N, C-alpha and C positions, 0 to 999 in steps of 0.2 A: 392428421392436422393438430389434434390435441397435443400429441407428443412434441410436435414442432413448436407450438406456441409455448408450452411449458418449458421447452428447452431454452427459450430466450430468458425465462426467469431463473433457470438454473445457472446459466452463464453470466447473466446480468450483474449479480453482486460482486463478481470478480473482474469482469472486463467491460462493464457498461452495456449500453444498448445502442451504440452508434450503428451507422449503416454497415460498417465492417463486420460487426457481430452478426447482424441479420444476413449479410451476404455469405459469411462462412457457414452459418447454421443451415440456411436454406440450400446452399450449394452442396454441402456434405450430405444432408439428408436425401436430397433428390438423387445425387450420385449413388448413394447406398441403396435407395429403392430401385434404381435402374439395375444395379448389380444383382439385387435380390430377384427382380423380374427374370433376369437372364438365367441365374442358377436355378430358380424355382421352376422355370420352364423345362430345363434339362432334367431336373430331378423328377418332375411330374411325368415325363416320358418314360423314365426308367422304372419308377415305383409309384404308380398312381393308386395309392391306397389312403383310406381315411386315417389309418393309424399313423402314416408318415406325415400327413398334414397336421395331425395332433402334435407330433413331435416338433414340427416347425413352429407352431404357435406356442408350444410350451417353452421352446428355446427363446423365443421373443420375450415371453413373460420373465424368464430367468434373467435375461440381459437388461430389461427395463428395471427389474428389482435390483440388479447389480448397480445400475446407474444411480438409483436412489440411495443405496448404501455407501457408495464410494465417491459420490460427486464432490463433496466438500474437500475431502482429502486430496483427490486428484487435481481439483481446480487450484488449490493452494500450491501444490507442487508445480503445476504448469505456470501459474502466475509468477512464482519466484524464479523459475528456471528460464523463462522466455520473456524478455522485456518487450519485444516487438509485438504490438497489438494484433496486427494482421496474422502473423505466424501463430501466436499463442491461441487466438480464437479458432483458427483452423485446426490446430492440434487438439484443442479441447473438444471441438465438435466431432472430430474423428474418433477420439477415444471414448467419449461418453455416449454418442448417439449413432454412430455408424453401425456398430454390430447389431443392435436391436433393429435398426431400420432395414438392414439387409434381410433379416428373417421376416420382418413384416412385409417386405416387398415380395418375398417368395410365396406368400399366401395367395395372392391373386391368380397367378398362372396355375397354381395347384388346384384352386377352387374351380377354375375354368376346365381343367382337364377332367376332374371328377364329375363335373356336371354334363360333359359332352362325350362320355365313353361311347355313345352312338351318335351318328351325325344328324339324326333327325332333329330338326329345330335348332341346329347349331347356332345360327345367327341370332335367333331370338334369345337363346340361353346366354350367349356371350353379352348381348346387349343388355339383358336384365342384370347380369352381374356388374357390368360397368356402371349402369345407372344406379344400382344399389350402392356400389362403392363410392360413387361421386356424391350421392345423397348423404351417405354417412359422413363424408368429409365436410360437406356443407353444414350439416347439423353439428358435427363436432367442433367446427371452427366457431360458429356463433355461440354454442353452449360454453365452450372454454373461455372465449373472450368476454362474453356478457355475464356469465354466471359462475362457472366453476373456479377460475383462477382467483377472482376477488373474494369468493365466499369460502373456498376450501383450502387454498394455499398450494404451493408447488409440491411439497412432499406428499401431501394427502392425495393429490391428483395422480402422482406417480404410483401410489399404492392402489388407487382405483384402477388404473390402466393394467397394472400387474395382475390384480385379482380378476378383472374381466377377461384378460387373455388366458389366465389359468382356467376360468370357467369354460371358455370356448374350446380349449384343448380337451377338456373332459367330454364336452358334447361330441366332438369329432372322434375321440379316442376310445370312448367307452369305459367301463369299469376297470379294465385291466391296468389302467394308468393312474387310477385315483390315489392309491396309497403313496406313490412316489411324489405326486404333485402336491398332495396335502402336506407331506413332510417338508417340501420346499417352502410352501406358504407359511407353515408354522415357524420355520427357522427365520423367515423374513420378518414376520410379525414380532418374534422374540427380539431380533436385532433392533427393530424400530422401537420397541418398548424401552430399550436401554439408551435410546437417543443417539445411535451411531450415525444417523443421517444428519445430525446438527451439532457437530463437535464445538462450534464456536460458542454455543450457549453455556458451555461448561466453565468458561473463564471470563465471561463478560458480565458485569454487574447489571442487574435489572434488564436483561436482554429481552428485546421484543422483536419478533420477526413477522412482518405483515405483508401480504400481497394485496395490492390495490388493482384497480382496472388498468393503471398505467405503469406501475412500478412495483419493485420489491423493496421494502423498506426495513432497515435495521435501526433500532434505537437502543442505546445503552449508556451507562455512566462510566466515567474513568477519571483518572488524575493525569494531567499533562505535566511534563517536566517543568519545574519552576513555579507551578501553580499550587497554591494551598487549597483553593476551592475546587470542589468536585464539578466536573463538566458533564454535560449530557450532549450526545451527538445524534443527529439524524443522518443516516446514510441512505442515499437513494441509489440502488444498484451498486452498492459498495463504494459510492463516491460521496465524500463529505459534502453535505448540503447545508446543515444548520448546526450551530453550536450554542450552548447556553450554560451559564453558571447556575447550578442547581439552586443555590441559595439566593441568587440575584437574577431572576428571569429577564428583567428588562435591560440589564447591563450588556453592552456589546462585547463579544469575545474576539471575533475576527477583525483585524486591523482595517481591512478594506471597507468594512461597513461604516467605520467612522467617517470615511470620505463622502458618504451620502450627505453629511451635514454641511458640505460645501453649498448646499441649496440655500442656506441662510445668508451666504455671501453673494452668490450669483443671482438669487431671486429673493431679495429682502422682503419681509412681510408677506411671504407666501401664505395662502390660506387653504389651498386645495391641491392635493398631489395624487399621483397614480403610481402604483408599483406593480410591475409585471414580474411575477414570480414570488410565491409566498413560502412554501415548504414549512419550516419551523417558525416563520414570522419573526425572525430576530430583529430586523430593523423596524418593521411596523410597530412592534411593542415599544421600542425605544423612542420612536417618533411620537407616538401618542403621549408618552410621558414628558418628552422634552418640549413639545409644542402644543400646549393645551387649547390654543385657539385655532388650531388647524385640523383638517380632516384628511383622511386617506382612503382611496379605493385601491383594493388589491385584487389582481387577477391571478388566480391559481387554477391550473387546469385539473388538478387532482383533488376532488373533494375529501378524499380520505386523509390526505396530508393535513388539511385544515382540521379535521376531527382529531388527528394525532396531536396537532399543535395545541388544541384546546385541552387535550387530556394530559399531555406530557411536557409541553413547552411553555406553560404559563400564559397562554393567550386567553384573554378575557373578552367577553362581549362589551362592545363600546359603541355608542350611537355615532361616534365620529369615524368609525371603521366600517366600510362596506366591502364585502367580499363577493367576487364574481367567479364562479367555477366554470371557466371556459378557456379555450385556447387563446393565448395572448394576441395572435394576429387577427382572429375573428373579432375579439373585443375592439381592436384598433379599427377594423373595417366598419364596425357598426357604431363606433363611438361618435357621439354628438356633443358631449360635454367638454368644457374647457378646464385645463389644469395649469397651475403655475409651475409645477415640477413633474417630470416623468422619470421615475427610477427604473432601471433595468437590472434584473438579477435572475434571469431565466436561463437554464442550461438543460440541454438534452443529454449531455454527458459531462464529465468533470471539466473539460475544456471547451466544449462546443455549445454555442448558442443555437437554438432552433433556427434553421436557415430562414424560415419565413419571417422572423423578426429582424433579420439583418439587412434586408434588401432595400433598394431605393424606394420601392412602393411602400414598405413598412415605415421607413423614415419619413416619407411624405405624410403618412397618416399621423405620426407623432407631431410633426411640424404643424399640421392643421389643428391638432387638439390642444396646442399650447396657447396660453395667453401671449400678448404682444411681447412681453419681456420674459417669457418662459424659458426653461432650461431642461435638457435631458442629461441625466447622470447615469451612465451605463457601466457595469462591471464587465471587464473582459479579462480572460486569463490567457496570457501569451507573452511573446516578446515584441519588440518594435522593429528591430533590424534583423537582417539575415533570413534564412529559410524559415525559422520558427516565428517570424513576425509577419508572415504573409496575410493571415486573417486580419490581424490588427490593421495593417496598412490598407487592405481592401475595404475594411469597415470604415476606417477614418475618412478615406476619400469618397466613400458613399455618402457619409454625413455631410461632407464638404460641398456636395452638389446642391444642398438646400440651405444649410446653416452657415451664416457668414463667419461665425467663429466656432472652431472646434479645438479644444485643448485636451492634452493627455497628462494624467498624473500617475506615474508609476509609484506604487505603494512602497515597494521595498527599496529600490535603487533607481534614481532618475539619471544616472550617469552611464549606465551600461545597458545598451539597447538589446543585447543578446540574451539577457536574463529572462527566463519565463517567470512571470509574476502577475499579481492582480494589477490591472491598469484601468484607471477610471477615465472614461471618455466623457467629456463635458461639452455639450453642444448648446450654444447660445443662440436664441432666435433674434436677439437684438444685435445690431452691428456696432453699437456704441462700445468703444474700447474701455476696459477697466485697468486700473493700475496694479492689480494683483497684490494688494497690500491690505492687511487688516489689523486692527487693534486687538481683535480676538486672538489670543495666543494659540489656541487649538487650530483655528482656521489658518492662521499665518504659517504654522508648521506644515500644514497640508499644501498650501500654496507654494511653498518652497520646493515641493516635489514636482513642479511643472517641468515637462519635457521641453528642453529648449533647442534641440537640434532639428535639422530638416527631416521631414518624413517623406521618403521616396514615393513617387507616384508611378510605380512599376507594375501595377496589377489592374485589371479591369474592375470597375465598380460592380457591386453585387446587385443583381436584379432577380425578380421572380423567375425569369427565364433561365438565368445562369448564376447560381450561387453555390460554388463548390466548397462550402464551409467545412464539411467533414474532411475533405482532402487537404485543405490548408491546415486544419487543426491536427491531422495525423502527423504532420511534420513538426508540430509543437511538442508532442509527447516525447 
């Protein structure tokens, strides 16, 4: 189970952590374990010796160590060669995790065979082995999820697994195998000392690689084409989450974040706002600078991201900024305060909003938390028309069930509905029509990006019972 959980962090920086990644990883590992059970049972009948079991465990150690050494190189190759997320995630899982999982699966039937060479107490011995195995899985799951991954990081845990398997192989194999196994471990440690398991750090400036309870995070500096100022990026599972000018931490980099300032047009004189999704806190920093008389509450599920924002993204303590570290939907469920504006910028992957924030029930919570003339401004990545616009259309009509006015502002191009781009969904609680004209030049330019065509109502609204967000989003990529 530890190997499986760590696998999600190995693949995550290249393919994200959508349901397709978990499906591929769990399916391949379970299939590999099943194959290992089958082969292990046959081999145990042919050669039921402790030395052979030692070799099986040793082979698993070698393969886990190989995963550690080659994971980044192989994942880059797969990522570049196979654009389809479903196929690439399956291929990555097969190459990186299937071989070791097969040998790990072989251990159980072999251990059963060695423990029951006579039939006396057969049932009790088998029961004890399965109970011990299940208990180990439970302990490993909680230990990995609650402690190991956030405290030790992906690569270090793979080292620990490799060394532990190596130790078990010595226990079962005796002294005759020590020399060869020690040689293997020494070569592994030597390779790790040269950083072969993290090649990306060699060419990224100020590279930081952090495992949190929820994500694997990369932070580094770079220069973008056309920009004279150095940029700092926060990537969550290898998907761009936040950008910052190193010399101007409060200046907005991404164009879509400028559209959050539509709040001052649709909700003039707002005083209190809520933002769901913090990461590098790009907009909250800008908001506090631009609106000194207003306050903001930010809901960010991952407290480590907030720590990183304080440390690397120029976020400062401010009495006008309150941060809540919890799931956005849980916050909405419990919310009793009123806000003039609710900003949405939470993603579970590059294109996918967490489904629990997209449903009619979640929209109802937002509606209830808004003041009478309040507004929701939500960032969506997708298209409007065609197959790639399914999520946008489903979400649009979900909001329309409650909000009398829902407007769309495509950031890049408001004439082509097939383009995948940032689209700002603006939901107004008031039914009073506005002229969509402003003397503020910046706001007027944004208002001119209003989508003026009909939006097809060809999909069911999203509910807690049925919200196929990942399926819709998979057609966007």
